[in-house]
C-alpha positions, 0 to 999 in steps of 0.5 A: 784168791783175793789179793792176787785178784784185786792185783791184778785189777789194780795193775788194770788201773782201777782204785783197789781197796783190800779189807781183811781181819788180819791187821798183819796182813793189812800191814804187810801190803802197807809196806810193801811185801807180800804174805803169800810165798808165790806173790813177789813183795815187790808186786804189791810194792808196785801197786801201793805206790802205782798211780791207783795205789792199791790198799789195804784195811780193816775198815768197812766202812771204806766198802761204801767207797766201791762200785764193786766189792769181790768176796773173797773168802774160804768156805772149809768143810764142815764135819758133814762134807758141807761148805762152812758159811761162817766167812761168807756170812760174817763179810756180809754182816761186815759190809751190809751198814756200808753198801749203797744202791748200784754197788755190784757184790760178787762172792768168789768162794768155793761154795754151791750155787745159790749160796747168795740167794739163800744166805 
């Protein structure tokens, strides 16, 4: 969900920084390749060469540069069929130190209503 959304924002002229903890995904994007079967590599290559290029990084300090952060992380179900909040919690911890007043943070994940307030 995150890569298609990031590409769409970039194609509309917004500068986009994608964050991930998987270095293979970062390397693929930097080389203009897609790591998702239904997203064409030429779309990635075009986005990284745009006037306001799409970039990807593992450096969460760059979150401070963004006006809006959209957290697109998996929420698999645990043994009790409840959303596993691990990815949400870890991502919040990773970006938290670099947030500044006025930034918009959106949780785009399959989880229950109220997650952003409770977790």
